[in-house]
C-alpha positions, 0 to 999 in steps of 0.5 A: 500500500502506498502512502496516505495523505489526509487533509480532511478535518473530520473522519468519515466513511473509508473507501479505497481506490486500486491501481493496476496494469491490465493486459490482454489476459482477463485471468491475470487482470482478475487475479490482480483485482481480487488482490485489490479486493482483499487489500480493501477489505483489510483496510476496512473500506466500504467500497472499492473503486477500480480503473477504466478497462480493468478487464483488459487493455489490447494493443489495437482496435481489432483485438479490443473487439475480439476479446469482449464478452457479455457480462453474463459470461465474462470470467472477469466480471463473474469473478469480481461479482463473486468477490464482491458477494464473498466480502460484502464489498461494493466494487466500481469497475471499468469494463468492456461490453459488446455493442448491441448496435455494432458488432465491430465495436464495444462499449466502454462501461463503468459498472457498480457491483453491489455487496450482493454481487449484482450489477446495480448501475451501468454508465457508458462513456460519453466522450471518446479519446481521439488524438493525433499528436505530431511526434506523439501518440495517435489514439482513436478510441472511436475506431473500436468504441461506441460512445454513450448517449446519456448521463446516469443520475447519481445513486446512493451508496455506503459512502455517498451519492455517486456519479459515474464518468470515465477518463476523457469525460474529465476534460468536459465540465458539463457532465460533472456539473450536471451530476452535482445538480442532480445530487452527487457527493462523489464523482468518479473518473476511472482512467487510463491516461497517457503519460504525456497528457497525465503529466500535463493535465491529470492533477489539474483537471481532477482538482478543477472538477472537485472544486467547481462541483464541491464534490469528492472526486475519485480517480482510479487509474491504470499504470505502467506498460500494457503492451509495446504501444500503450503505457498509462500514467497512474497517479490515482487519487481522491480529491476533496471538495476543497481541492485537497489531494486526500490520497494519491498513488505513484506513477510506477508499476511496482509489479503488484497492484496497489490501493490507497485509502481515503475518508469521505467526509460528507459533513465537511462537503456540506459545510463547504457548499453552505459557506460558499454556495455556487449559485448558477446564473441560469437566467443568463446561460442554460442549466446543465 
């Protein structure tokens, strides 16, 4: 377990986020996530947040599509459901699912598995990562992923009302503002950020989303080299509604998946919101 940094004034509900390096092997990735579950249980967490694409990361679009399985038969999903049920621990995890509209694409999903091992909520990534940087990476998520069409309303959990977003959604403030308006206490950004964009923008964007929504932000991230084409930035973190980094992991794959623990203090969140109310001028600009 990596270092913990607590800047909270009060102790609250404890949650964990995990950091790992997924490969094309679902069996390997499941074993890594099961280890994270055991660590979270030992830490007394009330929920575990895992990265985007925890089930697998492939080197190209065709392999991304060829590896996908429905949740009803995916050994990765079934294994995590069993772990959640065994340990009575809710798990938020990013996975791939088959697209019902296009057999040549998948869905980048974020599912909430409850303590009974049931998939209770599902969000489909809205914004896809399509970049072509001169001298840098060329990544076209839209080649293999079907974009989502709606924002999932926040839902109650043991650690607060959770709103789900994924990775590249982080660059767009509108969904998080909408989630806050709908009652979110916590907004998630499970990710697989590139190293270059992570160094430049990761922390700044996460803190901005937390500050402007006065909500906790939980960002579980992939880390390290997945294959010869893809390396992720890591630096998973929890950010408080005041913009403090409550807990953070590093940027190196240490060979074993890691967790960090953070306290979700909803009383402090409400205090911040009450003392500095963000009253939006929806008489001047549209409500999100």
